C-alpha positions in Angstrom: -98.2 9.3 -82.1 -100.3 12.3 -81.2 -103.3 12.3 -79.0 -105.5 12.9 -82.1 -104.2 9.6 -83.6 -104.7 7.7 -80.3 -108.4 8.5 -79.8 -111.3 7.6 -82.1 -112.3 10.2 -84.7 -115.2 12.5 -83.9 -118.1 12.5 -86.2 -117.0 15.8 -87.7 -113.4 14.6 -88.2 -114.6 11.4 -89.9 -116.9 13.4 -92.2 -114.3 16.0 -93.1 -111.7 13.3 -93.9 -114.2 11.5 -96.1 -114.9 14.7 -98.1 -111.2 15.5 -98.4 -110.4 11.9 -99.6 -113.3 11.8 -102.1 -113.0 15.4 -103.5 -109.3 16.2 -104.2 -110.0 19.8 -105.1 -111.6 20.6 -101.7 -109.5 22.1 -98.9 -110.2 22.5 -95.2 -109.4 25.8 -93.4 -107.4 26.3 -91.4 -104.8 23.8 -92.5 -104.5 22.4 -89.0 -108.3 22.0 -88.6 -108.0 18.6 -86.9 -105.8 20.1 -84.1 -107.8 23.3 -83.7 -111.3 23.8 -85.1 -112.7 23.6 -88.7 -113.7 27.0 -90.0 -114.9 25.9 -93.5 -114.5 23.6 -96.5 -114.1 25.1 -100.0 -112.9 24.2 -103.4 -109.3 25.1 -103.9 -108.9 28.5 -105.7 -112.7 29.2 -105.9 -114.8 31.7 -103.9 -118.5 32.7 -104.2 -118.9 36.4 -104.6 -122.0 38.6 -104.6 -122.3 40.2 -108.0 -122.3 43.6 -106.4 -118.9 42.9 -104.8 -117.2 41.3 -107.8 -115.2 44.4 -108.9 -113.8 44.7 -105.4 -112.8 41.1 -105.3 -111.2 41.3 -108.8 -109.2 44.3 -107.6 -107.9 42.5 -104.6 -107.5 38.9 -105.9 -106.2 38.1 -109.3 -108.5 35.7 -111.2 -111.6 35.6 -113.3 -115.3 34.8 -113.0 -116.1 31.2 -113.8 -119.3 30.7 -115.7 -121.2 27.4 -115.4 -124.6 26.0 -116.0 -125.9 26.3 -112.5 -125.4 30.0 -112.0 -127.3 31.5 -109.0 -128.8 34.9 -109.6 -126.7 37.5 -107.8 -123.7 35.2 -107.1 -120.6 34.7 -109.2 -118.2 31.8 -108.8 -114.7 33.4 -108.9 -111.7 31.3 -109.7 -108.6 33.0 -108.3 -105.1 32.4 -109.6 -103.1 33.8 -106.6 -101.4 31.2 -104.5 -102.5 32.9 -101.3 -105.6 31.6 -99.5 -108.1 34.5 -99.0 -109.3 34.9 -95.5 
């Protein structure tokens, strides 16, 4: 048993675990966030990109823009198909 399993969860750990349990397409970064520090949560294989940077992202990361009803002016949801996690 590790020390993280022996002690009570912090508020952040409890909240992140709840999100990860309830939303299966959400991932925490880095993978070992509970042992280090949480950088961010995101939906798996999706990044938000400024429209002005979209062509650069498309050139670097295979995928396609994902249109939806709640578009934000100037921001594109980009669904990437590459197995790598972009940093």
